[in-house]
N, C-alpha and C positions, 0 to 999 in steps of 0.2 A: 445611534441605534443600540439599545441594550442587548446584551447577550446573557444566556443562562449559565450559571456556574455548573460545570460538568466534571470537575476534578474531585477525586477523593485522595486520601493519603497515598503516597507512592507514585503519583503521576498516572493513574489509571482512570478510565471512565467510571462514572457512577454505575453501580450494579455490575461491575466487571465480572465476567465469567458466568453471570446469571442470565444473560441475554446476549443476543448478537448486536454488538455496537456498530455504529456507522462511522466510517472514515470518508470524509469528503475530499475529492481531488481538486486541487488548484494548481494548474500548470502555468508557471511564469516562463513560458517558452514560445518561440514563434512557430514551432513545427510539430507539436504533439498531434497524435493521430485524429482526435475529434474536436479539440478546442484550442489548437495552437494559435497564439497571438491574442486571444481574448483578454488575458489577464497580465500581459507584460507590464503595463503601467501599474505602479504600486497602489494608486487609488482604486483601480478596478479590482485588483486582487483583494484589497480590504473590503470593498463592497460585496464581493463574492463570498468572502469569509464570513461577514456578518449575516448574509443571506443564508448560508449553509448552517451556521450555528442556530439561527432562528427556526430553521426547518428540520432540525433534529440531528445535526452532525455532532458526534462525540469527540472526534479527532479531525483536525485539518491536516492534509498531507500536501505540503508544498514541494514542487519539483521544478528545477531550472535546467535540467538536462533531459531531453526527450529520449525515451528508451523504446520507441516504436521500431519495428523492423526497418533497417536501412538508415536509421538516424545517424547523423554525424556527431561525434563527441567533441565538445567545445572546450573542455579543460576546466580546472578549478577556478582560474581567475575570472573567466566569463560566466561560469555558473554562479559564482558569488556576486558578480556585478548585477546579474538578473535577480538573484534571490534575496539579498540582504535588505533592500529597500522595502520589499513586500513583507518580509518577516518582521522587521522592526515596526512597521506601521501596524500590522495585525497585533503584535504583542502589546504595543502602546494602547490601542483602542479596544482590544479584547483581552484584558489582563488575565482572565480566568480560562481562556481557551487552551486546549491541549493541542500542541502543534508538533507534527511529525515532518521530518525533512527527507525527501526521496533523493538519496545520493549514494554513490559507491566510492566517493573520494574522501579520504581522511581530512584533508585541509578544509573542505567544505563542511564536513560534519563538525569539526572542532569550532570553526567560526560561527556556525549556525547555533550550536549549543551555547556558546558564549553570548549570542544575541537573544537568547530566550527560548530556543526550541526545547521540546521535551522528549521526543523520540527520534530515532534514526531508522529509516526504512531503506535497506540496501538490497537492490535487485540482484546483486551478485552474491549475497550471503557472505561477504568478506573476501571473496576470491580476488576481485580486481585490485583492491588496496588493503592488504592485511593490517596496515596501521589503523584503519578505521575501527577494527575491533578493540584495539588498545585505547583509542579515544573514548569509545563507549564504556569500556571497563573503568577508565579513570573517572568519568562523570557519574557512572552508575545509572544510566538511563535505559529505558526499554529499547530493544533493537529488533527489527523485523529482519529475519534471515530468509531470503527468498531463494527458491531453486531456479537456476538458470544454467545455460551452457553457452560458452562463447561470448559474443557481444551482439550489439544490434545488427551488425552487418553479416554475422555468421550463424546466428542461432537457428535460422530456418533450415539450415543444412545439417543440424545436429539433433535429429528427432528419432534416432534409433535407440530403442530400449528393449530389454528382454521382457520386462514387466514394468510398465510405466509407473504404476502406483508403488510397487516395491522399490524400484530404482530411485524414484523421487524421495521416498522416505529414507532410504539408505544415504542418499546425498545430503539430506537435511540433518541427519544424525552426524555425518562427517563435519558439516559446517558448524554444527552446535559444539562438537568437540573442539574444533579450532577456536571458537569463541571462548569456551571455558578455559582452554590453555592460555588464551590472551588475557585472562582475568575477568571476563564477563561472568556475572553471577547467573546461576541457573534461572532465577526468578525474572531476569531481564529478557529472556529469549522468547520471541514469537516466531512461529513458522508460517511460511507462505509457499504453497506448492508451485507458484509461478504459472498460472494459466496464461497461455499465449506465448510463453517464452520457451523456445526449443521444444514445442509440442505441436502435433498435428491437431486438426479439429477433433478427430475421434479420441485422441489421447486426452484432450481437455475434458471431453465428456466422460471418459472412463475415470479420471480423477474425481470428478464430481459424483459419479455413481458410487464410488468406493471411498467417499470422503471420510467415513467413520474410521478407516484404517489410520488416518492421521489424527482425527479429533479425539479418538479414544485414549490417546496418550496424555501425559501430564502437561505438555506444552500447549498454550493457546495457539489457535490457527487463524490466520488472516487469509481471506480469499479476495482476489481482485478480478471479477468477471466483467466489469462495466463496459458495455458497448463493444466488446471484443469481436475479432473476426470469426471465431467459432460460432458465436451467436448469429452473426450475419450469414454464415454458411448454412446453419439449420433453417433459418427463416427466409433465406434467399433475399436478404436485405443488405444492399451495399452501403447504405448511409449509416454511419456510426450513431448519430443522434436519434435515429429511428429504431434503435434496438432496445428501447426502454423496457418493453413488455417481456422480451427475452431475458433481459437482465433481472427483471422482477421474478421470473420463474426460477432462475438460478438462485436468487436471494432466498426464496422459500426452501429450496433444497439445502442451502447452506445452514439456514436456521434449524431445519429438521435434523441435520447431522451434528449440530452443536458447534458450528464455527463461532469463534469469539468476536471477529471483526469482519465487516464487509466493506471493501474499498470501492466507492462509486462516484460517478459524476452527478447523478440525479438524486440529490440527497432527500428532498421532500417526498417524492413518490416511493423511494425505497425505504425510507423510515416508516412510512405508513404500511408498506408491505410487510416489513419485519414485525411491526406491532401486531398486525393481524395474524401472521404466522405464529407468533408467540402465544396467541390465544388458542391455537389449534394443536400445538405440540407441547 
């Protein structure tokens, strides 16, 4: 199945920063919150990658460690055992694809980059394994620094903020400074406010309402709202896969606020949503 070339120089999506790009989620895990187990087999991960690329994905985000609340951490060896077959297959069959790896462990980041990954997406922003920032610096690849607190088992108890938007921004500045001190170039850093990570439903909504406080700065901002619990809370919808329309509404808000990337499961519908939003704002 052919895929469309989406890379320009520097490993960024075509039209970077001129529109909201789409990052498609591919979880090679048995326990992710909405699609765990679907893409554990490398052939299924490849088929999903090709489908997402053909439906408008600018970046593919592969993850082999679930970060849902309560998830058990499996360690670098198991993460790599799950990840590398899918990554190598996608790289072989989709040579022009831009591939991000969702990991907070330096050994996983290093081996994934050696195997052809382009970005690292760290939900801990370099907190959990500071060596990851040095790996990124050595390679010179883009890195997503996400705001979070604690880990999958503790984050739901760490939701106290004086001002959630200001506090998240301050924490992202601190993580960015740590990255710069590790040798990461300023141009490599992407921010993610971490919707659903150590935030209540209302705090997630407040971050979206005040998103310009993050996007007005020089760093590109990635938002990951797809199918999350706060959307379910607003819509009274317990089924993650049934939260598409809520995710689409959030996508419009992110486009309006100038987000650089939207990380989603439903690539086709959200790509269309963003194209329409671009015609309106």
